[in-house]
ROLO-238529 format. One line per 8 residues: number of its first residue (from 1); for each residue x, y, z of C-alpha. Coordinates in Angstrom, 2 decimals. Example, Ala and Ser with C-alpha at 12.3 -4.5 7.8 and 13.67 -1.06 7.14 Angstrom:
2
1) 12.30/-4.50/7.80  13.67/-1.06/7.14
END
This chain:
344
1) 17.23/12.13/21.04  18.16/11.86/17.35  15.46/11.14/14.73  16.87/7.63/14.33  16.17/6.91/18.01  12.58/8.16/17.97  9.50/6.01/17.34  8.25/6.78/13.80
9) 4.60/7.68/13.23  2.81/7.60/9.88  -0.28/9.74/9.35  -2.75/8.32/6.82  -5.08/11.02/5.57  -7.51/11.23/2.68  -11.04/12.15/1.82  -14.11/10.11/2.73
17) -14.08/6.65/1.18  -10.73/6.99/-0.52  -9.53/3.66/0.87  -7.55/4.56/4.00  -8.72/1.57/6.01  -7.98/-0.84/3.15  -4.49/0.59/2.94  -3.93/0.23/6.70
25) -5.11/-3.39/6.57  -2.54/-4.08/3.88  0.15/-2.44/6.00  -0.70/-4.88/8.79  -0.44/-7.84/6.45  3.01/-6.75/5.21  4.44/-5.40/8.47  7.38/-7.84/8.25
33) 7.90/-8.22/11.98  7.24/-4.62/12.96  5.15/-4.22/16.11  2.54/-1.62/15.12  0.06/0.48/17.07  -2.95/2.03/15.32  -4.82/5.19/16.26  -8.13/5.34/14.42
41) -10.18/8.54/14.29  -13.71/8.46/12.87  -16.27/11.12/12.08  -19.44/9.77/13.68  -20.12/7.60/16.70  -19.96/4.13/15.16  -16.48/2.62/15.13  -16.70/0.95/11.72
49) -13.06/1.37/10.72  -11.84/0.16/14.10  -14.10/-2.89/13.87  -12.76/-3.72/10.40  -9.16/-3.50/11.56  -9.79/-5.49/14.74  -11.15/-8.26/12.52  -7.82/-8.63/10.72
57) -6.44/-11.02/13.34  -2.88/-10.03/12.48  -0.03/-10.62/14.94  1.55/-7.30/13.90  -1.24/-5.43/15.62  -3.49/-7.04/18.23  -6.80/-5.60/19.41  -4.96/-4.04/22.37
65) -2.78/-2.12/19.90  -5.77/-0.43/18.22  -6.99/2.81/19.83  -10.16/4.51/18.59  -10.72/8.24/19.04  -14.41/8.90/18.47  -14.88/12.15/20.40  -14.50/14.34/17.34
73) -12.11/15.14/14.54  -8.55/14.40/15.68  -7.25/17.74/14.40  -9.65/19.56/16.75  -9.21/17.37/19.85  -5.41/17.15/19.90  -4.93/18.19/23.52  -7.88/16.22/24.91
81) -7.50/12.95/23.00  -4.44/12.59/20.80  -1.65/13.65/23.16  -2.84/11.42/26.06  -3.20/8.51/23.63  0.37/8.89/22.36  1.66/9.21/25.92  -0.16/6.00/26.90
89) 1.40/4.11/23.97  4.86/5.39/24.87  4.48/4.37/28.52  3.86/0.71/27.72  6.48/-1.81/28.86  7.02/-2.59/25.18  6.31/0.54/23.11  5.41/-0.03/19.45
97) 8.02/-0.05/16.70  5.82/2.18/14.57  2.58/4.13/15.11  0.04/4.41/12.29  -2.62/7.12/12.60  -5.69/6.94/10.37  -7.46/10.31/10.44  -11.10/10.85/9.64
105) -11.90/11.85/6.07  -12.71/15.37/7.26  -9.51/16.00/9.21  -6.89/18.56/8.33  -3.46/16.94/8.77  -1.44/20.04/9.62  -2.87/20.69/13.12  -2.08/17.07/13.93
113) 1.52/17.49/12.76  1.87/20.50/15.05  1.05/18.26/18.01  4.29/16.35/17.43  6.15/19.48/18.50  4.65/19.29/21.99  7.37/18.62/24.61  5.65/15.41/25.74
121) 5.97/13.93/22.26  8.77/15.68/20.40  11.60/13.95/22.24  10.28/10.44/21.60  8.24/10.42/18.36  8.79/11.73/14.84  6.39/11.94/11.90  7.88/9.42/9.49
129) 5.53/10.57/6.76  2.07/11.78/5.78  0.26/9.50/3.31  -2.67/11.03/1.40  -5.02/8.45/-0.12  -7.11/9.66/-3.06  -10.17/8.17/-4.73  -8.86/8.02/-8.28
137) -12.31/7.76/-9.83  -13.52/10.84/-7.95  -10.47/12.87/-8.95  -10.92/11.77/-12.56  -14.51/13.05/-12.40  -13.10/16.48/-11.60  -14.82/16.77/-8.26  -11.76/18.49/-6.78
145) -9.91/19.61/-9.92  -8.36/23.05/-9.54  -9.27/24.63/-12.89  -8.95/28.41/-12.47  -10.46/29.18/-15.88  -13.55/27.08/-15.22  -13.94/28.49/-11.73  -13.66/32.03/-13.08
153) -16.38/31.30/-15.66  -18.64/29.88/-12.98  -18.05/32.87/-10.72  -19.11/35.26/-13.46  -22.30/33.25/-13.91  -23.09/32.77/-10.22  -22.00/35.07/-7.40  -22.64/32.26/-4.91
161) -19.50/30.51/-6.14  -17.22/33.27/-4.88  -16.48/31.07/-1.88  -14.62/27.77/-2.17  -16.36/24.60/-1.10  -15.13/23.41/2.33  -14.66/19.95/0.78  -12.22/21.42/-1.72
169) -10.27/23.04/1.11  -10.01/19.76/3.00  -8.83/17.98/-0.14  -6.25/20.67/-0.93  -4.87/20.64/2.62  -4.46/16.87/2.61  -2.55/16.98/-0.68  -0.37/19.90/0.41
177) 0.65/18.12/3.61  1.53/14.78/2.03  4.93/13.12/1.63  3.38/10.42/-0.56  0.11/10.43/-2.46  -1.64/7.14/-3.20  -3.92/7.28/-6.25  -6.21/4.50/-5.11
185) -8.87/2.75/-7.22  -6.61/3.24/-10.22  -8.03/0.00/-11.62  -11.30/1.88/-12.26  -9.60/4.32/-14.66  -8.62/3.91/-18.29  -4.97/4.37/-19.25  -5.74/7.80/-20.70
193) -7.64/8.85/-17.58  -4.75/7.72/-15.37  -2.24/9.77/-17.33  -4.51/12.83/-17.25  -5.25/12.50/-13.53  -1.63/11.92/-12.56  -0.52/14.90/-14.61  -3.06/17.18/-12.91
201) -2.06/15.94/-9.46  1.67/16.26/-10.13  1.17/19.96/-10.84  -0.21/20.37/-7.29  2.45/18.37/-5.44  5.76/19.48/-4.01  8.62/18.15/-6.18  9.77/15.64/-3.56
209) 6.32/14.07/-3.10  5.87/10.66/-4.73  2.63/9.71/-6.53  1.88/5.97/-6.42  -0.94/4.02/-8.08  -2.91/1.45/-6.08  -5.99/-0.73/-6.28  -7.87/-1.69/-3.09
217) -5.17/0.05/-1.01  -2.66/-2.72/-1.75  0.64/-0.96/-1.00  3.40/-2.84/0.83  4.40/-1.55/4.27  8.01/-1.25/3.06  6.84/1.42/0.60  4.78/3.42/3.09
225) 6.85/3.13/6.26  10.38/4.41/6.66  10.10/7.67/4.72  12.01/9.53/7.48  10.31/12.80/6.53  10.38/14.35/10.05  7.31/16.26/8.89  6.93/18.09/12.22
233) 10.10/20.02/11.33  8.87/20.92/7.85  5.52/22.63/8.50  6.32/25.79/6.56  6.58/23.77/3.33  3.08/22.36/3.86  0.64/25.25/3.26  -2.94/25.11/4.49
241) -6.08/27.11/3.74  -6.37/27.38/7.50  -2.92/28.69/8.38  -3.30/31.28/11.10  -6.57/29.82/12.35  -7.02/27.75/15.47  -8.95/25.07/13.63  -11.54/24.56/10.91
249) -15.27/24.56/11.29  -16.92/21.16/11.34  -20.31/22.81/11.21  -19.85/22.42/7.43  -20.47/18.69/7.90  -23.08/16.58/9.61  -22.96/12.98/10.81  -25.59/10.78/12.42
257) -26.29/7.09/12.98  -29.42/5.21/11.91  -30.40/1.98/13.70  -32.05/-0.65/11.49  -33.57/-4.06/12.14  -32.80/-7.21/10.15  -32.85/-6.80/6.38  -34.07/-9.28/3.78
265) -31.00/-9.29/1.52  -27.88/-7.23/0.65  -29.15/-6.50/-2.87  -32.45/-5.18/-1.54  -30.56/-2.96/0.89  -28.35/-1.47/-1.82  -31.41/-0.92/-4.04  -32.98/1.08/-1.19
273) -29.86/3.04/-0.23  -28.69/4.13/-3.71  -31.59/6.52/-4.47  -31.48/7.92/-0.91  -27.80/8.76/-1.30  -28.45/10.41/-4.67  -31.51/12.38/-3.58  -29.94/13.82/-0.43
281) -26.39/14.32/-1.69  -24.92/12.05/0.99  -21.12/11.94/0.90  -20.46/8.72/2.76  -22.27/5.79/4.38  -20.73/2.98/6.40  -22.07/0.47/8.85  -23.19/-3.06/9.71
289) -26.40/-4.99/9.08  -28.00/-8.27/10.10  -29.38/-10.29/7.18  -32.28/-12.63/7.83  -31.18/-16.25/7.73  -27.45/-15.46/7.72  -25.09/-16.03/10.63  -22.56/-13.46/9.41
297) -22.58/-9.68/9.80  -22.87/-7.59/6.61  -20.48/-4.66/6.23  -21.68/-1.83/3.96  -19.58/1.11/2.77  -20.52/3.71/0.19  -18.97/6.78/-1.42  -21.49/8.73/-3.43
305) -23.28/6.30/-5.77  -20.76/3.48/-5.25  -22.00/1.14/-2.51  -20.03/-1.99/-1.61  -20.87/-4.79/0.80  -19.48/-8.08/2.10  -19.90/-10.40/5.09  -17.01/-9.60/7.43
313) -17.47/-11.95/10.44  -19.88/-14.13/12.40  -22.18/-12.50/14.91  -20.82/-13.03/18.42  -22.79/-15.05/20.97  -25.16/-12.70/22.77  -24.52/-9.84/20.31  -27.67/-7.97/19.29
321) -28.52/-8.64/15.65  -29.38/-5.17/14.45  -27.92/-2.76/11.93  -26.34/0.64/12.45  -25.44/2.95/9.57  -23.40/6.16/9.80  -24.50/8.87/7.35  -22.08/11.72/6.55
329) -22.78/14.78/4.45  -22.55/18.53/4.33  -24.68/20.55/6.71  -28.33/20.75/5.78  -28.99/17.02/5.56  -32.64/16.19/6.22  -32.05/13.66/8.99  -35.69/12.73/9.53
337) -36.32/12.12/5.83  -33.14/10.06/5.46  -33.82/7.96/8.58  -37.40/7.31/7.45  -36.31/6.29/3.95  -33.60/3.94/5.23  -35.97/2.19/7.65  -38.84/1.78/5.16
END
């Protein structure tokens, strides 16, 4: 089967809180008649991203077209979860026109691309493109800047910095694998900061990779879909820190869910969460809460010190009104202390 006859699949990767789900929602809104299927992979056992997308109510992708993989990072459960999911989509009476895969923020894209070379998939699906979504404000802060001179100075001062942070490796691998990089949250940067950040990123990208600015993930589907990259045939050009290894170690990260009763108000919740995130170095929080006196469910998402919230939908009849918050960080998180502080 020629590439033109295969079903295209787009892999949306990017670090925690970069805006992948917002971007996928915008793809649904601008699908222009395409029949899409979504595969959503989350780190943690609460399907927040899947719930957000199911609430879109878009004809391009019904609830039956959204598949959640919550058994672990997609790049480490390819054989057990991903391949059977793709096969199930392909066996439908009406297969999708396009498959969109949103990986967890901790996933390495390259092992996933290798799965498209499996005989069960290769003849029917091609990787149309890998989209890496970046948090522009985080990149501007230099959290993942590759400055050899600065790193060398730090190494001389502290032997413990001889080893790269696993977060930096994940970030590097996502950039190296991309066919298009979305610099999201660009509206939070000054013009000078944008120019500086884009220049630094361009130095890391392959010449053919496009860098696109975005705010709130608002990129039209016609821009993201139809790249025809056939990325599964181009693996050698997409280097990874983990080439030659079976997979990467997720022991570097920890995720757990905290159950919470009704809260008094969104502002009071944010005021309680912000210092907890700062004190414990939490990377990401996301979840749902019930607010006393309100009939709608409160969605909360946070990246570092930035915590956002909005009411996303009404509580369903018979649905338990209680909150659940996923906490993600590097290994060593004090779960008991964090749970106690959140529930106080």
